[in-house]
C-alpha positions as CSV (number, residue, x, y, z in Angstrom):
1,V,-11.7,80.4,131.3
2,K,-13.2,79.1,128.0
3,A,-9.8,79.6,126.4
4,A,-8.2,77.5,129.1
5,F,-10.7,74.7,128.4
6,N,-9.9,74.9,124.7
7,D,-6.2,74.4,125.5
8,L,-6.5,70.6,125.6
9,A,-3.0,69.9,126.9
10,F,-3.5,72.3,129.9
11,R,-7.0,70.9,130.5
12,D,-5.6,67.3,130.7
13,E,-2.6,68.4,132.7
14,I,-4.6,69.7,135.6
15,S,-7.7,67.5,135.1
16,M,-9.8,70.6,134.5
17,S,-13.6,70.2,134.5
18,A,-16.5,72.6,134.5
19,V,-19.3,72.3,137.0
20,N,-21.6,74.8,135.2
21,S,-24.0,73.9,132.5
22,I,-21.3,73.3,129.9
23,N,-20.7,70.0,131.6
24,W,-23.0,67.4,130.1
25,A,-23.2,65.6,133.5
26,R,-25.0,68.6,135.0
27,V,-27.5,68.6,132.1
28,V,-28.2,64.9,132.6
29,A,-28.9,65.5,136.3
30,Q,-31.3,68.3,135.4
31,V,-33.3,65.9,133.2
32,V,-34.6,64.3,136.5
33,Y,-36.4,67.6,137.4
34,Y,-38.6,67.3,134.4
35,I,-39.5,63.6,134.7
36,T,-40.2,63.9,138.4
37,T,-42.4,66.9,138.2
38,A,-44.3,65.7,135.1
39,V,-45.1,62.4,136.7
40,A,-46.4,64.2,139.8
41,L,-48.9,66.0,137.6
42,G,-50.1,63.0,135.7
43,A,-47.5,62.2,133.0
44,P,-47.3,60.1,130.9
45,D,-51.2,60.1,130.7
46,R,-51.3,63.8,130.1
47,K,-48.8,66.3,128.7
48,V,-47.4,69.1,130.7
49,S,-45.5,72.3,129.8
50,F,-42.5,73.9,131.4
51,A,-41.5,77.6,131.6
52,V,-37.8,77.9,132.2
53,P,-35.8,81.2,132.9
54,T,-33.0,80.8,130.5
55,G,-29.5,82.4,130.0
56,N,-27.0,79.7,129.1
57,F,-29.7,77.3,127.7
58,G,-28.6,74.4,130.0
59,C,-31.6,73.8,132.1
60,V,-34.1,74.2,129.3
61,F,-32.0,71.9,127.1
62,A,-32.3,69.3,129.8
63,G,-36.1,69.6,129.3
64,Y,-35.6,69.1,125.6
65,A,-33.5,66.0,126.4
66,A,-36.3,64.6,128.6
67,A,-38.7,65.1,125.7
68,R,-36.4,63.3,123.3
69,M,-36.1,60.5,125.8
70,G,-39.9,60.0,125.6
71,L,-41.4,62.3,128.3
72,P,-44.8,63.6,127.0
73,M,-44.4,67.3,126.9
74,D,-46.6,70.0,125.4
75,K,-44.3,73.1,125.3
76,L,-41.0,74.3,126.6
77,I,-41.2,78.0,127.2
78,V,-37.7,79.7,126.8
79,S,-38.1,82.7,129.1
80,T,-35.6,85.6,128.8
81,N,-35.1,89.0,130.3
82,R,-34.3,92.0,128.1
83,N,-31.1,90.2,127.0
84,D,-33.3,88.4,124.5
85,I,-31.1,86.7,121.9
86,L,-32.9,83.4,122.4
87,Y,-36.3,85.0,122.2
88,R,-35.3,86.7,119.0
89,F,-34.1,83.4,117.6
90,F,-37.3,81.5,118.3
91,Q,-39.3,84.4,116.7
92,T,-37.2,84.8,113.6
93,G,-34.6,82.0,113.2
94,S,-31.8,84.6,113.4
95,Y,-29.3,84.2,116.2
96,R,-27.5,87.6,116.4
97,M,-25.6,89.2,119.2
98,D,-26.5,92.5,120.7
99,Q,-25.3,94.6,123.7
100,V,-25.6,93.0,127.1
101,V,-27.6,95.1,129.6
102,A,-27.3,94.5,133.3
103,T,-30.6,93.4,134.9
104,Q,-31.9,92.1,138.3
105,S,-31.6,88.6,136.9
106,P,-27.9,88.5,136.1
107,S,-27.6,84.8,135.4
108,M,-29.6,85.5,132.3
109,D,-27.5,88.4,131.1
110,I,-25.9,86.4,128.4
111,Q,-25.6,86.8,124.6
112,V,-23.9,83.5,123.6
113,A,-25.6,80.6,125.3
114,S,-23.1,77.7,125.5
115,N,-25.7,74.9,125.4
116,F,-27.6,76.3,122.5
117,E,-25.1,74.7,120.2
118,R,-26.5,71.3,121.4
119,L,-29.9,72.3,120.1
120,L,-28.4,73.6,116.9
121,F,-26.8,70.2,116.4
122,D,-30.2,68.5,116.4
123,L,-31.8,71.2,114.2
124,A,-29.0,70.6,111.7
125,D,-29.8,66.9,111.5
126,R,-26.8,66.2,113.8
127,D,-24.3,67.6,111.3
128,G,-21.3,69.0,113.3
129,G,-19.9,70.8,110.3
130,T,-23.0,72.9,110.0
131,V,-22.8,73.9,113.6
132,R,-19.1,74.8,113.3
133,R,-20.0,77.0,110.3
134,Q,-22.7,78.7,112.3
135,M,-20.4,79.3,115.3
136,A,-17.8,80.8,112.9
137,E,-20.4,83.2,111.5
138,L,-21.4,84.2,115.0
139,A,-17.8,85.0,115.9
140,E,-16.9,86.7,112.6
141,Q,-20.2,88.4,111.6
142,G,-22.1,88.6,114.9
143,G,-24.8,86.1,114.0
144,F,-26.3,83.6,111.7
145,E,-29.7,82.3,110.5
146,V,-31.1,78.8,110.4
147,P,-33.2,77.5,107.5
148,P,-37.0,77.8,107.9
149,A,-37.3,74.1,108.2
150,A,-35.0,74.1,111.2
151,L,-37.0,76.9,112.9
152,Q,-40.2,75.0,112.2
153,Q,-38.8,71.9,113.8
154,A,-37.9,74.0,116.9
155,H,-41.4,75.3,117.1
156,R,-42.8,71.8,117.6
157,I,-41.8,72.0,121.2
158,F,-40.3,75.5,122.0
159,R,-42.0,78.7,122.6
160,S,-40.3,81.8,123.9
161,H,-41.2,85.0,125.8
162,R,-39.3,88.1,126.8
163,V,-40.0,89.7,130.2
164,D,-38.8,93.3,131.0
165,E,-37.6,94.6,134.4
166,A,-40.9,96.2,135.4
167,A,-42.8,92.9,134.8
168,T,-40.2,91.0,136.7
169,T,-40.6,93.2,139.7
170,A,-44.3,93.2,139.5
171,T,-44.4,89.4,139.4
172,I,-42.3,89.0,142.6
173,G,-44.7,91.3,144.4
174,D,-47.8,89.7,143.0
175,V,-46.7,86.2,144.0
176,Y,-45.9,87.3,147.5
177,R,-49.2,89.1,148.0
178,D,-51.3,86.4,146.5
179,N,-49.5,83.3,147.8
180,G,-47.1,84.3,150.6
181,I,-44.2,82.9,148.5
182,I,-41.0,84.8,148.0
183,I,-39.4,84.2,144.6
184,D,-36.2,85.5,143.0
185,P,-36.0,87.6,139.8
186,H,-35.0,84.6,137.6
187,T,-38.0,82.6,138.7
188,A,-40.2,85.6,138.2
189,V,-39.2,85.8,134.6
190,G,-40.2,82.1,134.0
191,L,-43.4,82.5,135.9
192,R,-44.4,85.7,134.1
193,A,-43.8,83.9,130.7
194,A,-46.0,81.1,131.8
195,L,-48.8,83.4,132.9
196,D,-48.6,85.5,129.7
197,L,-48.5,82.6,127.2
198,V,-50.9,80.2,129.1
199,P,-50.3,76.9,127.2
200,D,-52.9,74.2,127.5
201,G,-52.8,71.9,130.5
202,P,-50.5,72.1,133.6
203,V,-47.5,74.4,133.4
204,I,-44.5,74.0,135.7
205,T,-42.1,76.9,136.2
206,L,-38.6,76.1,137.3
207,A,-37.4,78.1,140.2
208,T,-33.7,78.4,139.4
209,A,-32.3,80.5,142.2
210,H,-32.8,81.3,145.9
211,P,-34.3,84.7,146.6
212,A,-31.6,85.5,149.2
213,K,-29.1,85.8,146.4
214,F,-30.9,88.9,145.2
215,P,-32.1,90.6,148.5
216,D,-32.3,94.2,147.2
217,A,-34.4,93.3,144.1
218,V,-36.7,91.1,146.2
219,E,-37.1,93.6,148.9
220,K,-37.9,96.3,146.4
221,A,-40.6,94.1,144.8
222,C,-42.4,92.7,147.8
223,G,-41.1,94.6,150.9
224,I,-39.5,91.5,152.5
225,R,-35.8,91.0,152.7
226,P,-35.3,87.3,152.2
227,P,-33.1,85.6,154.8
228,L,-30.2,83.3,154.0
229,P,-30.8,79.6,154.4
230,A,-29.9,78.4,157.9
231,H,-26.6,76.7,156.9
232,L,-25.4,80.0,155.4
233,T,-26.4,82.5,158.1
234,D,-22.7,83.2,158.9
235,L,-21.7,83.5,155.3
236,Y,-20.7,87.2,155.5
237,E,-18.5,86.6,158.5
238,R,-16.5,83.8,156.8
239,E,-13.0,84.4,155.4
240,E,-13.0,85.6,151.8
241,R,-10.1,84.5,149.6
242,Y,-9.6,85.6,146.0
243,A,-6.8,86.6,143.6
244,T,-6.9,89.5,141.1
245,L,-5.3,88.6,137.8
246,P,-5.0,90.3,134.4
247,N,-7.2,89.1,131.6
248,D,-4.5,86.9,130.2
249,L,-4.6,83.1,129.5
250,A,-1.0,82.4,130.3
251,T,-1.2,84.3,133.6
252,L,-4.3,82.4,134.6
253,Q,-2.7,79.0,133.8
254,D,0.4,79.8,135.7
255,H,-1.7,80.8,138.7
256,I,-3.6,77.6,138.6
257,R,-0.4,75.5,138.4
258,G,0.9,77.4,141.4
259,L,-2.2,76.5,143.4
260,R,-1.8,72.9,142.5
261,R,1.9,72.9,143.7
262,N,0.9,74.5,147.0
């Protein structure tokens, strides 16, 4: 799919656009979360912090954008599961790929976060050539390092925390027992990071998924199988349509063209 986006002629031919966090329009919309919740807790008269479960770095980058726009913010906590390339970066300044391990928070099972390039651009004093060189090192050598000054700049607002599978499960159970609220594994990662780091002042944890998307993990953690939202109760009875294709760019493009003709 990324290769299809990089084929500019094909992208323009079919008016191809992403609706995931690669799309800047989605990041802009997410900025609203931060401003609305911060104001509800007293901003701009007091700073708040945010803990964000993070895989592709889109939602947490929206928080960074809100801060750059002027929202008073204490810390942005980049919360990862055991696939912790972002955590390791904020600890060391080294962004280096490792093996991806399947977890109960699959949206965070990512090694190369697409939106992280946007932060690197700022950390490089908005020099696109530097970011291109870093991405080339990532592709060719499996990683790169930023200068100490760039990491120090990131630490002005970012903190990071890594949450393992046992702590994720325990947090889902604790939240339900203590508050009667069912949360999903991704949200549990963010909440655990907030509880472990405890920055000064109010901390907002972003709940980034519905617990019904992960019924087995939630039921294992708290004993409750989360129901689907009312408008999706018949989801599993609906017709399912899909096509199985080989991992080949030309085949994918031909298939998409055929869908457009039909």
